[in-house]
C-alpha positions in Angstrom: 1.0 76.7 100.0 3.1 79.3 101.5 6.6 78.5 100.2 7.8 82.1 100.0 6.8 82.9 103.6 8.4 79.8 105.2 12.0 79.1 105.6 13.4 75.6 104.9 13.2 74.5 108.5 9.6 75.7 108.8 8.6 73.9 105.7 9.5 70.6 107.2 7.5 71.4 110.3 4.6 72.6 108.2 4.5 69.3 106.2 4.6 67.3 109.4 1.7 69.5 110.6 -0.2 68.8 107.4 0.3 65.1 107.9 -0.9 65.4 111.4 -4.1 67.1 110.3 -4.9 64.6 107.6 -3.7 61.4 109.3 -7.3 60.1 110.0 -9.0 61.4 106.8 -9.5 57.8 105.5 -10.8 56.4 108.8 -14.5 55.5 108.8 -16.1 57.2 111.8 -19.7 56.6 111.0 -21.9 54.7 108.6 -24.2 55.9 105.9 -27.7 54.8 106.9 -30.3 53.8 104.4 -33.8 55.2 104.2 -35.2 51.9 105.6 -32.9 52.2 108.7 -34.0 55.7 109.3 -37.7 54.8 109.0 -37.2 51.9 111.4 -35.7 54.2 113.9 -38.7 56.5 113.7 -41.5 53.9 113.7 -42.6 52.5 117.1 -41.7 48.9 117.8 -44.4 47.0 119.8 -41.8 44.9 121.5 -40.0 48.0 122.7 -43.2 49.6 123.8 -44.0 46.7 126.2 -40.6 47.2 127.9 -41.3 50.9 128.4 -44.7 50.2 129.9 -43.1 47.9 132.5 -40.6 50.5 133.5 -43.1 53.3 134.1 -44.3 53.5 137.6 -48.1 52.9 138.1 -50.0 56.1 138.9 -51.8 56.2 142.2 -55.6 56.2 141.7 -57.8 58.8 143.4 -59.8 57.9 146.4 -63.0 58.0 144.4 -61.6 55.6 141.8 -60.3 53.2 144.4 -63.7 53.2 146.2 -65.4 52.5 142.8 -63.1 49.6 142.2 -63.8 48.3 145.7 -67.5 48.4 144.9 -66.8 46.2 141.8 -64.9 43.8 144.0 -67.7 43.7 146.5 -70.2 42.8 143.7 -67.9 40.1 142.4 -67.2 38.6 145.8 -70.9 38.6 146.8 -71.6 36.5 143.7 -69.4 33.7 145.0 -70.7 31.0 147.3 -69.6 31.3 151.0 -68.4 34.9 150.6 -69.6 36.3 153.9 -66.2 36.4 155.5 -64.7 38.0 152.4 -67.4 40.6 152.3 -66.6 41.5 155.9 -62.9 42.0 154.9 -64.0 44.1 151.9 -66.1 46.2 154.3 -63.1 46.6 156.6 -61.0 47.7 153.7 -63.6 50.2 152.7 -63.8 51.7 156.2 -60.0 52.0 156.3 -59.9 53.7 152.9 -62.7 56.2 154.0 -61.0 56.9 157.3 -57.5 57.5 155.7 -59.1 59.5 152.9 -60.8 61.7 155.5 -57.4 62.4 157.1 -55.9 63.5 153.8 -58.9 65.7 153.1 -58.5 67.5 156.4 -55.1 68.8 155.4 -55.1 72.5 154.6 -53.8 73.0 151.1 -53.2 76.7 151.3 -52.8 79.1 154.1 -56.0 81.0 153.2 -58.1 78.0 152.1 -60.2 78.2 155.3 -61.6 81.5 154.1 -63.4 80.0 151.1 
């Protein structure tokens, strides 16, 4: 390439450098992917989706939603024979939820929220 500019010693070093640069030209570093493989990567797989759902933490329901659910539980339990003791426990759970919910609602969210 540059025979006139290089001396004989430099030419040898230059050829070694060229060999160094091209030593891995014939090595396969990646594969050519087909259209089907690319489409498979982009389409959702139901089996993978179920694994993702299991890893996501469950969101905490609001107090209103939890109390609505407890009402459904109370209706179901009351339809069972001999459910008096269980209904007492459901009532205790409801009282606990209402009491704890009232504590959370008493917290001041902003410094000036008492003005509103």
